[in-house]
C-alpha positions in Angstrom: -18.7 -38.9 -3.2 -16.0 -39.1 -5.8 -16.2 -37.7 -9.3 -14.5 -40.0 -12.0 -13.6 -38.2 -15.2 -12.6 -40.6 -18.1 -9.7 -39.4 -20.2 -11.0 -37.6 -23.3 -10.0 -39.2 -26.5 -10.2 -38.0 -30.1 -13.3 -40.2 -30.6 -14.9 -38.6 -27.5 -14.3 -35.1 -28.8 -15.9 -35.7 -32.1 -18.9 -37.5 -30.6 -19.5 -34.6 -28.2 -20.0 -32.2 -31.2 -22.7 -34.3 -32.9 -26.2 -32.9 -33.3 -28.3 -34.5 -30.6 -31.6 -33.8 -32.3 -34.5 -36.3 -32.8 -37.5 -36.3 -35.1 -40.8 -37.5 -33.6 -43.5 -39.1 -35.8 -46.2 -36.8 -34.5 -47.4 -33.3 -35.1 -46.4 -30.5 -32.8 -49.9 -30.6 -31.3 -49.6 -34.3 -30.5 -46.1 -33.7 -29.3 -47.4 -31.3 -26.7 -50.1 -33.7 -25.7 -47.7 -36.6 -25.4 -45.3 -34.6 -23.3 -48.1 -33.1 -21.2 -46.6 -29.7 -21.6 -49.1 -27.5 -19.8 -46.6 -24.6 -19.9 -44.2 -23.9 -22.7 -42.7 -20.9 -24.5 -43.9 -20.2 -28.0 -41.5 -20.3 -30.9 -38.9 -17.5 -30.8 -36.8 -16.0 -33.6 -35.5 -19.5 -34.5 -39.0 -21.0 -34.7 -38.4 -23.3 -31.8 -40.8 -23.6 -28.8 -39.3 -24.6 -25.5 -40.5 -26.6 -22.4 -39.2 -28.7 -19.6 -37.7 -31.9 -20.8 -39.7 -34.9 -19.6 -36.6 -37.0 -19.4 -34.2 -35.1 -17.2 -37.0 -33.1 -15.7 -34.9 -30.0 -15.2 -36.6 -26.9 -13.9 -35.3 -25.0 -17.0 -36.9 -25.2 -20.4 -34.1 -27.4 -21.9 -36.3 -29.0 -24.6 -36.7 -27.1 -27.8 -39.0 -28.3 -30.6 -40.7 -27.2 -33.8 -42.6 -28.7 -36.8 -40.6 -30.5 -39.4 -43.0 -31.4 -42.2 -46.3 -33.1 -42.0 -46.8 -34.9 -38.7 -43.2 -34.5 -37.8 -41.6 -32.6 -34.9 -37.9 -32.1 -34.5 -36.7 -31.7 -30.9 -33.5 -31.5 -28.8 -32.7 -31.5 -25.1 -30.0 -29.0 -24.5 -29.1 -30.7 -21.2 -27.8 -33.6 -23.2 -30.6 -36.2 -23.0 -30.5 -38.8 -25.8 -33.4 -38.3 -28.2 -34.3 -42.0 -27.7 -34.6 -41.4 -24.0 -36.8 -38.3 -24.5 -39.0 -40.1 -27.0 -39.4 -43.1 -24.5 -40.3 -40.7 -21.7 -43.0 -39.2 -23.9 -44.2 -42.4 -25.6 -43.6 -41.2 -29.1 -41.8 -42.9 -32.0 -38.7 -41.6 -33.7 -38.2 -41.5 -37.4 -35.3 -41.0 -39.8 -33.4 -37.7 -40.1 -35.2 -37.0 -43.4 -38.6 -37.2 -41.6 -39.8 -40.4 -43.3 -39.0 -44.1 -43.8 -37.3 -46.4 -41.4 -33.9 -45.1 -40.2 -32.7 -48.7 -39.4 -33.9 -50.5 -42.6 -30.4 -50.8 -44.1 -28.4 -51.5 -41.0 -26.6 -54.7 -40.7 -27.7 -55.2 -37.2 -25.7 -56.3 -34.1 -25.4 -59.7 -32.5 -24.5 -60.3 -28.8 -21.2 -61.9 -29.9 -20.3 -58.9 -32.0 -21.1 -56.5 -29.1 -19.1 -58.6 -26.6 -16.2 -58.8 -28.9 -16.1 -55.1 -29.5 -16.4 -54.3 -25.8 -14.0 -57.1 -24.8 -16.7 -58.7 -22.7 -17.8 -62.3 -22.0 -21.1 -63.0 -23.9 -22.1 -65.7 -21.5 -21.5 -63.4 -18.5 -23.8 -60.8 -20.2 -26.5 -63.4 -20.8 -26.3 -64.8 -17.2 -25.8 -61.6 -15.2 -27.8 -59.0 -17.3 -30.1 -61.4 -19.2 -29.1 -60.0 -22.6 -30.6 -61.8 -25.5 -31.1 -61.3 -29.3 -34.1 -60.4 -31.3 -34.7 -58.8 -34.7 -35.8 -55.3 -35.7 -36.8 -54.8 -39.3 -35.2 -58.1 -40.3 -31.9 -57.1 -38.7 -30.4 -58.7 -35.5 -30.5 -56.6 -32.4 -29.6 -57.1 -28.7 -32.3 -56.8 -26.1 -31.0 -55.2 -22.9 -33.6 -55.5 -20.2 -33.8 -53.0 -17.4 -34.7 -55.1 -14.3 -36.2 -54.3 -11.0 -34.5 -55.3 -7.7 -36.5 -58.5 -7.8 -35.4 -59.3 -11.3 -38.6 -58.4 -13.1 -38.4 -56.7 -16.5 -39.3 -53.0 -16.2 -38.2 -51.9 -19.7 -36.3 -53.1 -22.7 -33.7 -51.2 -24.7 -32.6 -52.5 -28.1 -29.0 -52.1 -29.1 -29.0 -51.8 -32.9 -25.4 -51.0 -33.8 -22.0 -50.2 -32.3 -21.7 -46.9 -34.2 -24.0 -44.4 -35.9 -26.6 -41.8 -35.1 -29.0 -44.3 -33.6 -27.3 -47.1 -31.7 -30.2 -47.8 -29.3 -33.9 -47.4 -29.1 -36.5 -48.1 -26.3 -39.4 -50.3 -26.7 -42.6 -48.4 -26.7 -44.0 -47.8 -23.2 -40.6 -48.2 -21.5 -40.2 -46.8 -18.0 -36.9 -45.2 -17.0 -35.1 -46.7 -14.1 -31.5 -47.2 -13.2 -29.8 -50.1 -15.0 -28.6 -53.1 -12.9 -31.1 -52.8 -10.0 -31.2 -56.5 -9.7 -27.5 -56.4 -8.6 -28.1 -53.8 -5.9 -27.5 -56.3 -3.1 -23.9 -56.5 -4.2 -23.5 -52.8 -3.9 -24.9 -52.8 -0.4 -22.6 -55.6 0.7 -19.6 -53.8 -0.9 -20.4 -50.5 0.8 -19.9 -48.5 -2.4 -21.1 -48.1 -5.9 -19.9 -46.7 -9.3 -22.7 -44.9 -11.0 -22.0 -44.7 -14.7 -23.9 -43.7 -17.8 -25.4 -46.4 -19.9 -25.4 -50.2 -20.2 -21.9 -50.9 -21.7 -20.0 -49.2 -18.9 -22.1 -51.1 -16.3 -21.3 -54.4 -18.2 -17.6 -53.7 -18.1 -17.5 -52.7 -14.4 -19.6 -55.7 -13.3 -17.5 -58.2 -15.3 -14.5 -56.9 -13.3 -16.3 -57.4 -10.0 -17.0 -53.7 -9.4 -20.6 -52.9 -8.0 -22.3 -50.6 -10.4 -25.6 -49.0 -11.5 -26.1 -47.3 -14.9 -28.0 -44.2 -15.7 -30.5 -44.5 -18.6 -29.0 -41.4 -20.2 -27.0 -38.5 -18.8 -30.3 -36.8 -17.7 -31.9 -39.9 -16.5 -31.5 -39.4 -12.8 -34.7 -38.9 -10.8 -34.0 -37.7 -7.3 -37.3 -39.0 -5.8 -36.9 -42.3 -7.5 -33.2 -43.0 -7.3 -31.6 -41.3 -4.3 -33.3 -43.6 -1.7 -31.8 -46.6 -3.4 -28.4 -45.5 -2.1 -29.5 -45.3 1.5 -26.9 -47.0 3.7 -24.2 -46.9 1.0 -21.4 -44.8 2.4 -19.4 -44.1 -0.8 -20.6 -43.4 -4.3 -18.3 -42.9 -7.4 -19.9 -41.0 -10.3 -18.4 -41.3 -13.7 -18.5 -38.0 -15.6 -18.1 -38.3 -19.4 -16.1 -35.5 -21.2 -19.1 -34.2 -23.2 -22.3 -32.3 -22.8 -23.9 -35.4 -21.2 -21.2 -35.2 -18.5 -22.0 -31.6 -17.9 -25.7 -32.6 -17.4 -24.6 -35.2 -14.8 -22.5 -32.6 -13.0 -25.6 -30.4 -12.7 -27.9 -33.0 -11.1 -25.1 -34.4 -8.9 -24.4 -30.9 -7.4 -28.1 -30.7 -6.4 -28.6 -34.3 -5.3 -28.7 -35.6 -1.7 -26.0 -38.1 -2.6 -23.4 -35.4 -3.5 -21.6 -35.6 -0.1 -20.9 -39.4 -0.4 
């Protein structure tokens, strides 16, 4: 298995230092129930309790959380999971950084043409190969990025809200985490190799250039029991490691995965 490290740019550096916290629209009690945290460490000197993150499912207590006002819980996965991915895994809703109101109400939104132009991709290719479409979220245009099964059935939907900002994407409630691009897995098997990247846009770019790829639904989105068997019979796997904390999280699960020697 080859590790691919993209060149670190000034933009990458600044984004790696951003606060990766989220605020859930539930009390701490309901947060615990939603995450099914049967075991957790009570709040320490900083007031944060800790438990295993339901997204990356590390054996360490990477998820810290504490109350943040009435029926609000601020949380963070220190392994690098996106707050939206953690919230989706728990089935809770995120709210704005001030703990109230809609964080996206004033956004201009994002169309598929704008996304394709910014990423230098073919919008028709994205519609055809990945079934991207447009919808609205609080009266603003958004892109619907479906996560499909190997047979092409919709498993989950992620909404792309903007190109930049603290909340570029959100999951539809009840979404189930799977690898992105499973409907194209036959191409990977025929090619005999795969490039495993983080997120949808990298997968879009690779696929448009004819490179077989699957995307992680977040740096901590690998599930060994669910995902490793998909690569059976594929002799070579390239894993893209981003130059940030998310990349560090990928390195940790790769080193313990059964696919590491390919």
